[in-house]
C-alpha positions in Angstrom: -21.3 13.9 3.0 -21.8 15.5 -0.4 -20.2 14.0 -3.4 -16.4 14.9 -3.5 -15.1 16.9 -6.5 -13.4 14.7 -9.1 -10.3 16.8 -9.7 -9.8 19.4 -7.0 -6.7 21.5 -6.7 -4.2 20.4 -4.1 -2.2 22.2 -1.5 1.6 21.8 -1.4 1.4 19.5 1.6 -1.5 17.2 2.6 -3.0 17.4 6.1 -1.2 15.6 8.9 -3.9 15.8 11.6 -4.8 12.7 13.6 -8.4 13.0 12.4 -10.1 13.4 9.0 -10.3 16.9 7.8 -12.6 18.7 5.3 -9.6 18.6 2.9 -9.5 14.8 3.2 -13.2 14.6 2.3 -12.7 16.9 -0.7 -9.7 14.9 -1.9 -11.0 11.3 -1.6 -10.9 10.9 -5.3 -7.3 12.3 -5.4 -6.3 9.8 -2.8 -7.8 6.9 -4.7 -6.1 7.9 -7.9 -2.8 8.2 -6.1 -3.2 4.7 -4.5 -4.1 3.2 -7.9 -1.2 4.8 -9.6 1.2 3.5 -7.0 -0.3 0.1 -7.3 0.3 0.2 -11.0 3.9 1.3 -10.6 3.3 4.7 -12.3 6.2 7.1 -12.2 5.6 9.7 -9.5 6.4 12.5 -11.9 3.5 11.5 -14.2 1.2 11.2 -11.2 2.2 14.7 -9.9 1.5 16.1 -13.4 -1.8 14.3 -14.0 -3.3 13.9 -10.6 -1.9 16.8 -8.6 -1.5 19.3 -11.6 2.0 20.2 -10.6 4.7 20.1 -13.3 7.7 18.2 -11.8 10.1 19.7 -14.4 9.1 23.3 -13.5 8.7 22.7 -9.8 10.5 19.5 -8.8 10.7 20.1 -5.1 7.1 21.2 -4.8 5.9 18.3 -7.0 7.8 15.7 -5.0 6.7 17.1 -1.6 3.0 17.2 -2.7 3.2 13.7 -4.2 4.8 12.2 -1.1 2.6 14.0 1.5 -0.7 13.2 -0.4 0.3 9.6 -1.0 1.2 9.2 2.7 -2.2 10.8 3.7 -4.0 8.5 1.2 -2.4 5.5 2.9 -3.3 6.8 6.3 -6.9 7.4 5.3 -7.0 3.8 4.0 -5.4 2.3 7.1 -8.0 4.1 9.2 -10.7 2.4 7.1 -12.2 5.7 5.9 -12.1 4.9 2.2 -13.7 1.5 2.8 -16.8 2.9 4.6 -16.8 6.4 2.9 -14.9 9.4 4.2 -17.0 11.2 6.7 -19.2 8.3 7.5 -20.0 7.8 11.2 
């Protein structure tokens, strides 16, 4: 796996496939940042603005949906153990 981008653009909704996707591999840093922010008790609106680049005041529904779906995907990736051994590792 090549090095993932540090700050890639996100889609409105994260993948929901039962296996890792290329999108997951590209967004591993985004997932880590989301998990860290949640662990620190950060306000989801700040996280959407800073990590996902979506303004929750301008697009509240889109920001909330993107935040929730990407955080859920980050948790799924972690529960599968992919962040621990590196996304895309065999």
